[in-house]
LOTITOR-147508 format. One record per residue: residue number from 1; residue in one letter; x negated, y negated, z of N, C-alpha, C, O in turn. Coordinates in steps of 0.05 Angstrom, whole numbers, plus 5000, padded with zeros to 4 digits. Layout:
% residues N
+-----+---+------+------+------+------+------+------+------+------+------+------+------+------+
!   k ! r !  n.x !  n.y !  n.z ! ca.x ! ca.y ! ca.z !  c.x !  c.y !  c.z !  o.x !  o.y !  o.z !
+-----+---+------+------+------+------+------+------+------+------+------+------+------+------+
! NUM ! A !    X !    Y !    Z !    X !    Y !    Z !    X !    Y !    Z !    X !    Y !    Z !
...
+-----+---+------+------+------+------+------+------+------+------+------+------+------+------+
% end
This chain:
% residues 109
+-----+---+------+------+------+------+------+------+------+------+------+------+------+------+
!   k ! r !  n.x !  n.y !  n.z ! ca.x ! ca.y ! ca.z !  c.x !  c.y !  c.z !  o.x !  o.y !  o.z !
+-----+---+------+------+------+------+------+------+------+------+------+------+------+------+
!   1 ! M ! 5197 ! 5133 ! 4969 ! 5186 ! 5106 ! 4962 ! 5207 ! 5094 ! 4964 ! 5226 ! 5099 ! 4950 !
!   2 ! D ! 5206 ! 5073 ! 4985 ! 5221 ! 5047 ! 4995 ! 5201 ! 5027 ! 4984 ! 5180 ! 5022 ! 4995 !
!   3 ! P ! 5209 ! 5013 ! 4956 ! 5195 ! 4988 ! 4956 ! 5205 ! 4963 ! 4973 ! 5223 ! 4972 ! 4987 !
!   4 ! A ! 5202 ! 4943 ! 4978 ! 5203 ! 4920 ! 4997 ! 5198 ! 4896 ! 4981 ! 5177 ! 4886 ! 4973 !
!   5 ! Y ! 5235 ! 4885 ! 4977 ! 5236 ! 4857 ! 4964 ! 5234 ! 4834 ! 4980 ! 5246 ! 4832 ! 5001 !
!   6 ! G ! 5218 ! 4815 ! 4971 ! 5212 ! 4783 ! 4993 ! 5219 ! 4752 ! 4970 ! 5218 ! 4753 ! 4945 !
!   7 ! D ! 5221 ! 4745 ! 4975 ! 5218 ! 4714 ! 4968 ! 5201 ! 4709 ! 4940 ! 5206 ! 4692 ! 4923 !
!   8 ! C ! 5185 ! 4723 ! 4940 ! 5155 ! 4723 ! 4921 ! 5159 ! 4749 ! 4907 ! 5147 ! 4747 ! 4886 !
!   9 ! G ! 5170 ! 4770 ! 4910 ! 5173 ! 4786 ! 4887 ! 5173 ! 4819 ! 4898 ! 5194 ! 4825 ! 4910 !
!  10 ! V ! 5158 ! 4833 ! 4897 ! 5164 ! 4863 ! 4906 ! 5135 ! 4880 ! 4920 ! 5113 ! 4870 ! 4918 !
!  11 ! S ! 5139 ! 4900 ! 4932 ! 5111 ! 4904 ! 4931 ! 5118 ! 4936 ! 4944 ! 5138 ! 4942 ! 4955 !
!  12 ! T ! 5093 ! 4953 ! 4938 ! 5105 ! 4991 ! 4937 ! 5080 ! 5003 ! 4946 ! 5057 ! 4995 ! 4946 !
!  13 ! I ! 5094 ! 5024 ! 4955 ! 5065 ! 5040 ! 4958 ! 5072 ! 5069 ! 4951 ! 5096 ! 5072 ! 4949 !
!  14 ! Y ! 5060 ! 5086 ! 4948 ! 5062 ! 5109 ! 4944 ! 5048 ! 5133 ! 4955 ! 5024 ! 5130 ! 4949 !
!  15 ! I ! 5052 ! 5153 ! 4968 ! 5038 ! 5173 ! 4981 ! 5034 ! 5202 ! 4974 ! 5047 ! 5218 ! 4988 !
!  16 ! L ! 5014 ! 5215 ! 4950 ! 5015 ! 5235 ! 4931 ! 4984 ! 5253 ! 4938 ! 4960 ! 5252 ! 4940 !
!  17 ! D ! 5008 ! 5267 ! 4942 ! 4995 ! 5306 ! 4942 ! 4986 ! 5311 ! 4919 ! 4996 ! 5304 ! 4898 !
!  18 ! G ! 4957 ! 5330 ! 4920 ! 4939 ! 5342 ! 4898 ! 4918 ! 5334 ! 4892 ! 4910 ! 5345 ! 4871 !
!  19 ! Y ! 4902 ! 5315 ! 4905 ! 4868 ! 5304 ! 4894 ! 4856 ! 5322 ! 4914 ! 4833 ! 5327 ! 4906 !
!  20 ! D ! 4864 ! 5337 ! 4942 ! 4844 ! 5360 ! 4952 ! 4859 ! 5366 ! 4969 ! 4879 ! 5353 ! 4974 !
!  21 ! T ! 4853 ! 5386 ! 4983 ! 4867 ! 5394 ! 5008 ! 4865 ! 5368 ! 5035 ! 4844 ! 5357 ! 5039 !
!  22 ! G ! 4883 ! 5363 ! 5047 ! 4881 ! 5352 ! 5064 ! 4873 ! 5321 ! 5058 ! 4864 ! 5305 ! 5074 !
!  23 ! I ! 4876 ! 5318 ! 5039 ! 4868 ! 5291 ! 5031 ! 4888 ! 5275 ! 5006 ! 4895 ! 5284 ! 4984 !
!  24 ! A ! 4894 ! 5251 ! 5017 ! 4932 ! 5241 ! 5010 ! 4919 ! 5212 ! 4989 ! 4905 ! 5195 ! 4999 !
!  25 ! Q ! 4925 ! 5212 ! 4964 ! 4922 ! 5195 ! 4950 ! 4950 ! 5176 ! 4957 ! 4973 ! 5184 ! 4962 !
!  26 ! V ! 4936 ! 5143 ! 4956 ! 4951 ! 5121 ! 4961 ! 4952 ! 5100 ! 4949 ! 4934 ! 5083 ! 4953 !
!  27 ! N ! 4974 ! 5094 ! 4931 ! 4982 ! 5090 ! 4911 ! 4989 ! 5058 ! 4924 ! 5009 ! 5058 ! 4938 !
!  28 ! E ! 4978 ! 5034 ! 4921 ! 4989 ! 5002 ! 4929 ! 5001 ! 4989 ! 4916 ! 4994 ! 4997 ! 4894 !
!  29 ! G ! 5020 ! 4969 ! 4911 ! 5021 ! 4955 ! 4888 ! 5041 ! 4925 ! 4899 ! 5054 ! 4925 ! 4920 !
!  30 ! V ! 5039 ! 4904 ! 4882 ! 5047 ! 4879 ! 4891 ! 5059 ! 4871 ! 4865 ! 5049 ! 4878 ! 4844 !
!  31 ! G ! 5084 ! 4854 ! 4865 ! 5094 ! 4836 ! 4834 ! 5099 ! 4817 ! 4844 ! 5115 ! 4817 ! 4861 !
!  32 ! S ! 5085 ! 4789 ! 4836 ! 5099 ! 4766 ! 4842 ! 5121 ! 4750 ! 4827 ! 5114 ! 4745 ! 4804 !
!  33 ! T ! 5133 ! 4746 ! 4830 ! 5151 ! 4732 ! 4814 ! 5144 ! 4693 ! 4815 ! 5154 ! 4676 ! 4799 !
!  34 ! Q ! 5126 ! 4688 ! 4835 ! 5119 ! 4661 ! 4842 ! 5096 ! 4652 ! 4824 ! 5083 ! 4631 ! 4826 !
!  35 ! G ! 5093 ! 4674 ! 4805 ! 5063 ! 4657 ! 4792 ! 5037 ! 4681 ! 4803 ! 5034 ! 4695 ! 4823 !
!  36 ! A ! 5022 ! 4674 ! 4777 ! 4996 ! 4694 ! 4779 ! 4986 ! 4707 ! 4816 ! 4999 ! 4699 ! 4835 !
!  37 ! I ! 4969 ! 4720 ! 4819 ! 4958 ! 4730 ! 4838 ! 4932 ! 4721 ! 4844 ! 4919 ! 4718 ! 4823 !
!  38 ! V ! 4923 ! 4717 ! 4863 ! 4886 ! 4715 ! 4862 ! 4868 ! 4727 ! 4887 ! 4844 ! 4730 ! 4893 !
!  39 ! A ! 4892 ! 4732 ! 4898 ! 4873 ! 4754 ! 4927 ! 4895 ! 4765 ! 4934 ! 4916 ! 4755 ! 4928 !
!  40 ! V ! 4893 ! 4793 ! 4949 ! 4910 ! 4803 ! 4962 ! 4892 ! 4820 ! 4990 ! 4877 ! 4839 ! 4986 !
!  41 ! S ! 4895 ! 4810 ! 5010 ! 4894 ! 4822 ! 5036 ! 4910 ! 4843 ! 5047 ! 4933 ! 4836 ! 5052 !
!  42 ! Y ! 4905 ! 4866 ! 5052 ! 4927 ! 4891 ! 5050 ! 4912 ! 4913 ! 5074 ! 4889 ! 4919 ! 5079 !
!  43 ! G ! 4938 ! 4921 ! 5085 ! 4936 ! 4938 ! 5105 ! 4938 ! 4963 ! 5099 ! 4947 ! 4962 ! 5076 !
!  44 ! V ! 4934 ! 4984 ! 5105 ! 4961 ! 5014 ! 5100 ! 4957 ! 5028 ! 5129 ! 4934 ! 5029 ! 5137 !
!  45 ! N ! 4980 ! 5039 ! 5147 ! 4975 ! 5049 ! 5171 ! 4990 ! 5066 ! 5156 ! 5007 ! 5060 ! 5139 !
!  46 ! W ! 4981 ! 5092 ! 5164 ! 4986 ! 5125 ! 5161 ! 4986 ! 5138 ! 5187 ! 4975 ! 5132 ! 5209 !
!  47 ! Y ! 5010 ! 5165 ! 5178 ! 5015 ! 5181 ! 5206 ! 5016 ! 5204 ! 5202 ! 5038 ! 5210 ! 5193 !
!  48 ! N ! 5005 ! 5218 ! 5205 ! 5014 ! 5257 ! 5197 ! 5040 ! 5270 ! 5215 ! 5035 ! 5279 ! 5238 !
!  49 ! Y ! 5059 ! 5271 ! 5207 ! 5080 ! 5290 ! 5233 ! 5067 ! 5307 ! 5238 ! 5060 ! 5306 ! 5262 !
!  50 ! T ! 5058 ! 5324 ! 5226 ! 5050 ! 5350 ! 5235 ! 5032 ! 5358 ! 5245 ! 5031 ! 5382 ! 5251 !
!  51 ! T ! 5006 ! 5335 ! 5252 ! 4992 ! 5339 ! 5264 ! 4983 ! 5317 ! 5291 ! 4966 ! 5318 ! 5309 !
!  52 ! H ! 5003 ! 5297 ! 5284 ! 5008 ! 5280 ! 5302 ! 4976 ! 5257 ! 5299 ! 4970 ! 5239 ! 5316 !
!  53 ! N ! 4964 ! 5261 ! 5282 ! 4942 ! 5240 ! 5278 ! 4953 ! 5219 ! 5253 ! 4971 ! 5220 ! 5236 !
!  54 ! G ! 4933 ! 5201 ! 5260 ! 4942 ! 5178 ! 5248 ! 4929 ! 5157 ! 5249 ! 4913 ! 5155 ! 5268 !
!  55 ! A ! 4931 ! 5139 ! 5233 ! 4906 ! 5114 ! 5231 ! 4910 ! 5099 ! 5213 ! 4928 ! 5105 ! 5198 !
!  56 ! G ! 4898 ! 5076 ! 5209 ! 4897 ! 5057 ! 5189 ! 4880 ! 5040 ! 5174 ! 4858 ! 5043 ! 5185 !
!  57 ! F ! 4877 ! 5024 ! 5153 ! 4851 ! 5008 ! 5146 ! 4859 ! 4987 ! 5135 ! 4883 ! 4985 ! 5134 !
!  58 ! T ! 4842 ! 4964 ! 5123 ! 4849 ! 4947 ! 5110 ! 4830 ! 4946 ! 5088 ! 4812 ! 4962 ! 5084 !
!  59 ! G ! 4839 ! 4914 ! 5067 ! 4820 ! 4918 ! 5045 ! 4826 ! 4890 ! 5037 ! 4841 ! 4876 ! 5051 !
!  60 ! W ! 4815 ! 4880 ! 5014 ! 4819 ! 4852 ! 4998 ! 4808 ! 4865 ! 4971 ! 4795 ! 4886 ! 4970 !
!  61 ! S ! 4815 ! 4848 ! 4949 ! 4811 ! 4852 ! 4930 ! 4829 ! 4824 ! 4916 ! 4852 ! 4818 ! 4919 !
!  62 ! S ! 4806 ! 4809 ! 4900 ! 4811 ! 4793 ! 4874 ! 4831 ! 4800 ! 4856 ! 4836 ! 4823 ! 4859 !
!  63 ! N ! 4849 ! 4785 ! 4833 ! 4857 ! 4784 ! 4817 ! 4859 ! 4765 ! 4807 ! 4850 ! 4745 ! 4817 !
!  64 ! F ! 4876 ! 4766 ! 4778 ! 4893 ! 4747 ! 4762 ! 4910 ! 4750 ! 4752 ! 4911 ! 4747 ! 4727 !
!  65 ! S ! 4927 ! 4755 ! 4763 ! 4966 ! 4765 ! 4742 ! 4993 ! 4766 ! 4763 ! 4991 ! 4766 ! 4787 !
!  66 ! T ! 5013 ! 4767 ! 4751 ! 5032 ! 4771 ! 4770 ! 5039 ! 4804 ! 4784 ! 5058 ! 4811 ! 4798 !
!  67 ! T ! 5017 ! 4820 ! 4774 ! 5014 ! 4850 ! 4792 ! 4987 ! 4850 ! 4798 ! 4970 ! 4836 ! 4787 !
!  68 ! W ! 4984 ! 4867 ! 4818 ! 4957 ! 4883 ! 4819 ! 4970 ! 4909 ! 4838 ! 4988 ! 4912 ! 4854 !
!  69 ! S ! 4950 ! 4927 ! 4827 ! 4947 ! 4956 ! 4840 ! 4932 ! 4960 ! 4856 ! 4915 ! 4942 ! 4858 !
!  70 ! H ! 4931 ! 4980 ! 4871 ! 4898 ! 4996 ! 4889 ! 4916 ! 5023 ! 4889 ! 4939 ! 5029 ! 4892 !
!  71 ! T ! 4883 ! 5039 ! 4884 ! 4893 ! 5078 ! 4895 ! 4864 ! 5075 ! 4922 ! 4842 ! 5063 ! 4919 !
!  72 ! D ! 4872 ! 5087 ! 4942 ! 4857 ! 5091 ! 4962 ! 4864 ! 5127 ! 4960 ! 4881 ! 5141 ! 4949 !
!  73 ! Y ! 4837 ! 5132 ! 4980 ! 4843 ! 5159 ! 4990 ! 4840 ! 5162 ! 5017 ! 4820 ! 5149 ! 5023 !
!  74 ! I ! 4850 ! 5174 ! 5039 ! 4853 ! 5179 ! 5057 ! 4852 ! 5207 ! 5062 ! 4859 ! 5222 ! 5044 !
!  75 ! N ! 4843 ! 5215 ! 5085 ! 4827 ! 5246 ! 5097 ! 4857 ! 5251 ! 5119 ! 4856 ! 5258 ! 5143 !
!  76 ! S ! 4875 ! 5247 ! 5109 ! 4897 ! 5248 ! 5138 ! 4907 ! 5282 ! 5138 ! 4931 ! 5282 ! 5144 !
!  77 ! G ! 4901 ! 5301 ! 5135 ! 4900 ! 5327 ! 5137 ! 4925 ! 5342 ! 5126 ! 4945 ! 5328 ! 5120 !
!  78 ! S ! 4925 ! 5363 ! 5122 ! 4948 ! 5378 ! 5112 ! 4974 ! 5368 ! 5128 ! 4970 ! 5359 ! 5150 !
!  79 ! G ! 5002 ! 5369 ! 5119 ! 5022 ! 5361 ! 5125 ! 5043 ! 5335 ! 5129 ! 5031 ! 5314 ! 5127 !
!  80 ! Y ! 5061 ! 5332 ! 5133 ! 5071 ! 5307 ! 5128 ! 5073 ! 5283 ! 5145 ! 5080 ! 5276 ! 5168 !
!  81 ! V ! 5060 ! 5271 ! 5115 ! 5051 ! 5248 ! 5116 ! 5064 ! 5217 ! 5115 ! 5071 ! 5215 ! 5091 !
!  82 ! S ! 5069 ! 5198 ! 5124 ! 5073 ! 5166 ! 5118 ! 5058 ! 5153 ! 5119 ! 5037 ! 5158 ! 5132 !
!  83 ! A ! 5064 ! 5127 ! 5102 ! 5047 ! 5113 ! 5102 ! 5056 ! 5087 ! 5085 ! 5066 ! 5089 ! 5063 !
!  84 ! Q ! 5051 ! 5058 ! 5098 ! 5056 ! 5040 ! 5103 ! 5041 ! 5016 ! 5096 ! 5019 ! 5013 ! 5105 !
!  85 ! L ! 5056 ! 4995 ! 5077 ! 5027 ! 4979 ! 5072 ! 5042 ! 4950 ! 5081 ! 5065 ! 4945 ! 5089 !
!  86 ! F ! 5024 ! 4937 ! 5078 ! 5025 ! 4908 ! 5101 ! 5001 ! 4892 ! 5087 ! 4983 ! 4901 ! 5074 !
!  87 ! G ! 5008 ! 4863 ! 5097 ! 4984 ! 4835 ! 5081 ! 4989 ! 4817 ! 5069 ! 5013 ! 4814 ! 5066 !
!  88 ! V ! 4976 ! 4803 ! 5061 ! 4984 ! 4779 ! 5051 ! 4970 ! 4774 ! 5023 ! 4945 ! 4776 ! 5021 !
!  89 ! V ! 4988 ! 4765 ! 4998 ! 4983 ! 4753 ! 4976 ! 4969 ! 4726 ! 4972 ! 4977 ! 4709 ! 4987 !
!  90 ! T ! 4955 ! 4721 ! 4960 ! 4953 ! 4680 ! 4950 ! 4957 ! 4690 ! 4919 ! 4954 ! 4708 ! 4904 !
!  91 ! L ! 4965 ! 4664 ! 4922 ! 4969 ! 4661 ! 4896 ! 4961 ! 4632 ! 4883 ! 4961 ! 4613 ! 4898 !
!  92 ! Y ! 4956 ! 4631 ! 4859 ! 4940 ! 4612 ! 4845 ! 4945 ! 4587 ! 4854 ! 4927 ! 4571 ! 4858 !
!  93 ! W ! 4966 ! 4580 ! 4857 ! 4976 ! 4546 ! 4861 ! 4973 ! 4539 ! 4898 ! 4981 ! 4519 ! 4910 !
!  94 ! G ! 4959 ! 4566 ! 4909 ! 4952 ! 4565 ! 4939 ! 4971 ! 4574 ! 4959 ! 4962 ! 4580 ! 4980 !
!  95 ! G ! 4998 ! 4577 ! 4955 ! 5021 ! 4593 ! 4964 ! 5013 ! 4620 ! 4975 ! 4996 ! 4633 ! 4964 !
!  96 ! H ! 5027 ! 4626 ! 4996 ! 5020 ! 4655 ! 5001 ! 5040 ! 4677 ! 5014 ! 5050 ! 4675 ! 5037 !
!  97 ! C ! 5043 ! 4694 ! 5000 ! 5064 ! 4714 ! 5014 ! 5063 ! 4731 ! 5027 ! 5040 ! 4738 ! 5032 !
!  98 ! T ! 5080 ! 4744 ! 5035 ! 5073 ! 4769 ! 5060 ! 5086 ! 4787 ! 5041 ! 5108 ! 4785 ! 5031 !
!  99 ! I ! 5062 ! 4812 ! 5038 ! 5074 ! 4845 ! 5035 ! 5099 ! 4853 ! 5056 ! 5094 ! 4855 ! 5080 !
! 100 ! N ! 5113 ! 4855 ! 5051 ! 5143 ! 4865 ! 5068 ! 5142 ! 4898 ! 5072 ! 5160 ! 4913 ! 5065 !
! 101 ! Y ! 5120 ! 4905 ! 5083 ! 5121 ! 4939 ! 5090 ! 5136 ! 4955 ! 5075 ! 5157 ! 4965 ! 5085 !
! 102 ! P ! 5132 ! 4960 ! 5057 ! 5139 ! 4987 ! 5044 ! 5127 ! 5006 ! 5052 ! 5104 ! 5006 ! 5061 !
! 103 ! Y ! 5148 ! 5030 ! 5050 ! 5143 ! 5060 ! 5059 ! 5148 ! 5079 ! 5048 ! 5169 ! 5083 ! 5036 !
! 104 ! D ! 5130 ! 5096 ! 5048 ! 5124 ! 5128 ! 5034 ! 5123 ! 5143 ! 5055 ! 5120 ! 5137 ! 5079 !
! 105 ! E ! 5127 ! 5167 ! 5042 ! 5124 ! 5184 ! 5063 ! 5127 ! 5218 ! 5038 ! 5145 ! 5221 ! 5022 !
! 106 ! N ! 5103 ! 5239 ! 5043 ! 5109 ! 5265 ! 5030 ! 5091 ! 5288 ! 5045 ! 5078 ! 5283 ! 5066 !
! 107 ! T ! 5093 ! 5314 ! 5031 ! 5073 ! 5329 ! 5046 ! 5048 ! 5327 ! 5025 ! 5048 ! 5321 ! 5001 !
! 108 ! I ! 5029 ! 5334 ! 5041 ! 5001 ! 5339 ! 5026 ! 4993 ! 5370 ! 5051 ! 4994 ! 5380 ! 5074 !
! 109 ! S ! 4981 ! 5374 ! 5015 ! 4973 ! 5410 ! 5020 ! 4948 ! 5407 ! 5034 ! 4935 ! 5427 ! 5042 !
+-----+---+------+------+------+------+------+------+------+------+------+------+------+------+
% end
């Protein structure tokens, strides 16, 4: 897992094995140093290096905290899988911060 730091805080992504065969658990997170987060518009791109298959998805979530976390599940298939988080965070005072592409990879059974 490689966290990504920026002017507004930090963003993270973890890709985990063990949910079910060929299913990867993806945990996304953001921490703001500029005030409470009220909305997160995010996406995840993933790629399976073993099967040469990949895709992406997007989501939106409301919040009121300096931290945000979310879990998604992807049907990645078994193999060595990478995932990268992107998006925009909206802060309570109207500011916007870019999620700076944290990255993770893991073997999914």
